[in-house]
C-alpha positions as CSV (number, residue, x, y, z in Angstrom):
1,M,2.1,-5.8,31.7
2,L,4.8,-5.5,34.4
3,N,6.8,-2.3,34.5
4,R,10.4,-3.3,35.1
5,V,13.8,-1.6,35.0
6,V,15.5,-2.0,31.7
7,Q,18.7,-3.9,32.4
8,E,22.0,-4.1,30.5
9,Q,21.3,-7.6,29.2
10,D,18.0,-6.4,27.6
11,F,20.0,-4.6,25.0
12,A,22.7,-7.3,24.4
13,P,23.2,-7.2,20.6
14,A,22.1,-10.3,18.8
15,F,24.7,-10.7,16.0
16,D,24.1,-13.4,13.4
17,R,26.9,-15.5,12.0
18,L,27.9,-12.7,9.6
19,G,28.2,-10.1,12.3
20,R,24.9,-8.3,11.5
21,I,22.0,-7.1,13.6
22,Y,18.5,-7.7,12.3
23,S,15.5,-5.4,12.8
24,S,12.1,-4.8,11.1
25,G,9.8,-1.8,10.8
26,S,6.5,-1.0,9.3
27,R,4.5,2.1,8.1
28,K,1.1,2.2,6.4
29,E,1.0,-1.0,4.3
30,S,4.8,-1.3,4.0
31,T,7.1,-3.7,5.8
32,A,10.9,-3.4,5.9
33,R,13.6,-5.8,7.1
34,V,17.1,-4.4,7.8
35,W,20.5,-5.9,8.5
36,I,23.2,-3.6,9.8
37,K,26.9,-4.1,10.5
38,R,30.1,-2.1,10.9
39,G,32.0,-1.2,7.8
40,N,32.5,1.5,5.1
41,F,29.1,3.2,4.3
42,S,26.9,1.2,2.0
43,F,23.1,1.3,1.9
44,K,21.2,-1.0,-0.4
45,V,17.4,-1.3,-0.6
46,N,16.1,-4.4,-2.5
47,G,19.6,-4.8,-4.0
48,V,19.8,-1.2,-5.3
49,S,21.5,1.9,-3.8
50,Y,19.1,3.8,-1.5
51,D,19.3,7.0,-3.5
52,A,18.6,5.1,-6.8
53,Y,15.6,3.3,-5.2
54,F,14.1,6.5,-3.7
55,K,14.3,9.0,-6.5
56,N,12.7,11.6,-4.3
57,D,15.6,13.4,-2.6
58,S,13.8,14.1,0.7
59,L,12.9,10.4,1.1
60,A,16.5,9.4,0.5
61,R,17.8,12.0,3.0
62,M,15.3,10.7,5.5
63,L,16.8,7.3,5.6
64,I,20.3,8.6,6.6
65,Y,18.8,10.9,9.3
66,P,19.2,8.4,12.2
67,L,22.9,7.8,11.2
68,R,23.5,11.5,11.2
69,L,21.9,11.9,14.6
70,V,24.2,9.3,16.2
71,K,27.2,10.7,14.2
72,E,27.9,7.4,12.5
73,E,27.2,8.3,8.9
74,N,30.1,6.5,7.3
75,H,30.5,3.5,9.6
76,F,27.7,1.1,8.8
77,I,26.7,-1.3,6.0
78,I,23.0,-1.4,5.7
79,V,21.0,-3.9,3.6
80,A,17.2,-3.5,3.5
81,T,14.4,-5.4,1.9
82,V,11.0,-3.7,1.7
83,K,7.6,-4.6,0.3
84,G,4.1,-3.3,0.1
85,G,2.7,0.2,0.0
86,G,4.1,3.2,-1.8
87,T,7.5,5.0,-1.7
88,S,6.6,7.2,1.3
89,G,5.4,4.2,3.4
90,Q,8.4,2.2,2.4
91,A,10.8,5.0,3.4
92,G,9.1,5.3,6.8
93,A,9.3,1.6,7.4
94,I,13.0,1.5,6.6
95,L,13.6,4.6,8.8
96,L,12.0,2.8,11.8
97,A,13.9,-0.4,11.1
98,V,17.3,1.4,10.8
99,S,16.6,3.3,14.0
100,K,15.7,0.1,15.9
101,A,18.8,-1.7,14.6
102,L,21.0,1.2,15.7
103,R,19.5,1.0,19.2
104,L,20.2,-2.7,19.3
105,F,23.8,-2.1,18.1
106,D,24.5,0.4,20.8
107,Q,22.1,1.2,23.6
108,S,23.5,4.7,24.1
109,F,22.0,5.6,20.7
110,G,18.5,4.8,22.1
111,S,18.1,8.0,24.0
112,I,19.1,10.2,21.0
113,L,16.8,8.4,18.7
114,R,13.9,8.3,21.2
115,S,14.2,12.1,21.7
116,K,13.5,12.6,18.0
117,K,10.6,10.0,18.1
118,L,12.4,7.7,15.6
119,L,11.7,4.5,17.6
120,T,8.0,5.0,17.6
121,R,5.8,3.4,14.8
122,D,3.7,5.9,13.0
123,S,0.2,4.4,13.5
124,R,-1.6,6.5,10.9
125,M,-3.4,4.4,8.3
126,V,-5.7,5.2,5.4
127,E,-9.3,5.7,6.5
128,R,-11.7,3.1,5.1
129,K,-14.2,4.0,2.4
130,K,-17.8,4.3,3.7
131,Y,-20.8,3.0,1.8
132,G,-22.9,5.7,0.0
133,R,-19.8,7.9,-0.4
134,K,-17.2,8.3,-3.1
135,K,-14.3,8.0,-0.7
136,A,-13.8,7.9,3.1
137,R,-15.4,11.3,3.6
138,K,-16.3,12.7,0.1
139,L,-20.0,12.9,-0.6
140,S,-21.6,13.0,-4.0
141,Q,-22.5,16.5,-5.2
142,Y,-25.8,17.8,-3.9
143,S,-28.3,18.6,-6.6
144,K,-31.1,21.1,-5.7
145,R,-33.1,20.4,-8.9
């Protein structure tokens, strides 16, 4: 790969015909797609409000964290679709997708989000089960007699 200086046109926002920016993110087995545009705050996940979709309060707060960091909490309409995995993986996928979309929207947000490691995919996955074991690492109980 060639190392090159990031230029202004590399971050030119690619708006669709509805004035939205698209981004995607993944975490564990979950994949999220996010569309973001300016407007009064609204955050829908699979057609439902984000706090109704994620009943765990900490996961719901996690999704708004990038907006709070860039001090744009009430200025974006976010629509997300997510599939696969569990709630924790889905929340992580949406978090990454929202962060990437914000960086595409305004390149000055990139340094703020990068400093908190929100633009990096969390590569941790479930370890595979090994043969002769009950789980990835758990052995059957040893019996002396």
